[in-house]
Each structure stands twice: as C-alpha cells, then as structure tokens.
N, C-alpha and C positions, 0 to 999 in steps of 0.2 A: 711428267715431267718437268721440269721448268725450265721458263728458255731466258735467253740472255737479255733478249729483246724480244717484241713482239713485230711484226710485220698484221699491217691492214690488206686486203687483194678485195677488190669493188667488179663488181658483176655490173655485164650491160646493162643492166636494171637502175642501179645505182644513174648512169649518166643521161637514160631513155626518162629519168622521170624527176631529173632537175636536181639532183645531187650534189654537191660541193666540198671538194677533200682539200683542205690545204693542213699536212702534220709538220711543223718539225721535228717531233719526240719519234715520230713514230715513220717509219719507211709506207709510203704506199705506193699498190704493185695493182698490175695488174695481164694476164695470160698475151699475146701477140689475138687471139683468137678474138679475144674481144676489142679490140681496136678496131677488126674484120670488119665485128657484126653489128659497128655503132655506125650506121648509115645518114640518119639523120640530121641535116644539116644542123642545127643548133647541138643536136649534144655531142654533134663530136668537135664540130670550133671546142666546145667548152672543156673536152679531150686531147685537143692536139694543143690546147692551151696550157693545162697543167702541166704536158709532155712537153712542151718548148720549158717551162719554168722554173722543168724540175720536182717538180711538188708527187708529179707518177713518176713510180719508173716503168720499165716495159722488162717481165721475167718470164722467159717460158719453160715446162716444164719436160722434161725428159723423153723423148718416148715408151720406155720401162715407165714411169710416170702416169702416161696419157693411157700405158692398158692396163698397168692398174686401177689407173678410177674408170675407166670401161667394167674392167673385171666389180668392183664395187656395186657400179651403176644397176649392172646385172642382179648383180644378188641381193640388192632390196627392190627391184624389180622398175630401177626408173629411166633404166638406162633411153628405151622409144619416145620419151620424155624431152631427153636432152639436146641439146644442139653442140656445134664440136668447140666453141666458146665455153658454157658449162662442163666439158669435161675439163677440157683449157682449166678451166679456176679451182675445179674440186683438184685437178692434177698438182697443180699449184701449190694448192693451200697442203696437200698431204705430203709432197715430197716435203715444204719445209717443215710438217711436222715431225718429221723422221731426222731432219738435220737439225733436232733443238730449238728452231724459230717457233717460236708459238704465234700461227698465224690467228687473225679474225678475220674473216669472211661476210663481206656487206652485199645480201644477195635480199633477194623481192620470191626469188623462183622455189619450190617447195620440195621440186625433186632435187635441185642440190642440196637444198636444209636438211632433205631426210637421208642423201649419200652421207653427208660431212660430220651430221647424229650420228651416221653408225661409226665410222669412223676415227670420232672422239673428236673430232676438229671442233674450233665455236664458230659462231656464225653468228649478225648481228643483221636482224628484218629487218627488211624497207618498207614504209608502205602496208603493213599488213601484219599484222600477230609474229607468223613467223608456225612453225610446227611444236609440239609439244613431245610429242613422244615420236619413236623412228618404228614406222613402219613399211614389210614386205609385203609388198604386191604380188599376186598370181592371179593371172587368166583361170577362169570356170565357165564352162560349157553349163547355158542356163537348161540345159535340154535332157544329157542325163548327167550332170554336175564334174564332172569329169575337171580336176585340173589340173596347170599348166603352169610354171618356173619362164615360160617364155612364150610368146604369145605365137599363137598357131601357125603355118606359114597359109595364107588366104582369107583365115576369121574364119575356119574351117579347123571344128574338133576333129581330129585323128581318130579316138575309140568310137564316137557316134554318124559320125560325117555329116553335124549339121553346122548350116553357113550363118558367116553372119551372129552366132550367140551366143559370144562368148566378148565377158565382158571382166572389167581388172579387178579385183576387189581387195582387201585387208587379206593376209593371209592371218592366220591363227594357230 
C-alpha cells in the first residue's frame, strides 16, 4: 500500500547510542514507553530537547494495537525478549501502517526487527546489519526433543519432566 507520507518511529536504542534526528520533511515519533525507558542523563536530555524543539512527537498506540503487537511477537516467538517500550514501538508502527501511513522504524533490536518484518513494516537497523529474514522461534527440550511455541513454565519440559534443558531455536 502506498502512503501519502512516511513516519519515522524511533526505538530506545537510537537515543542510547547517541543518534540524532531532525527531519523537516518527515514526522519523527516515539511512543510514550520509549520516553519512560530512556533513563541515562545524556540520552534523556537529548530526547527532551528534541521534544521541546518540536522535532519529535509523542504518539501512543491503542490498547488494541498493543495487544495485536504482543500477538505478533508471540507468533514469532519474540515476546519474551521485548520490553513494554519495544511493544509500544511495534504497536505504533503496525497501527500507522493500517492507517495508510508508511512507517519506518529505526532500531538495533533484532526481536523488534523480526516482528516488524513478519508484519511487512519497514525498519532501518542502527549499529548492526539487521536481520535478513524472519525467524519463528520455538523452544526445544534437548532431552526428548519436544518443541513448544511458548517457553514451558519453570523451564521444565511438560513431556519428559527435564528441568533446564529447554533452548530457543529457529523453527523449520
């Protein structure tokens, strides 16, 4: 779907790594959760300055969008690796895409990239090469080789009872 304009959504890592964004031609936004997650003094000052200058918008996702983002992350097996700020970034991007606004998310987080890619949302990786393909993760018991979509409670295999032998692997 072609959009009338694009939106850049920034992940927490952008501020922690010292990247700077000042765009006049494209809106730049973060969800509220990112602001809460940035706690270091210098990145927080940079973030607050961008907001004060009007260079950075705060946009929230709906509760429905947050739940959908969690569901998308569950489908790829990335949910356990994502913070509430990460889910907020994914939710905001997916909601904007549904509205016909083509978002681009700047992030260095492989789990965010994996979920975004699974939903057809564009991203630009910062400080790394980024993912090349979507991976759906599953949990596998090394003892009996049973596979599970969700990490078993207590890291104990429900099939054979082995404790601590579950590992996260790409599904085939």
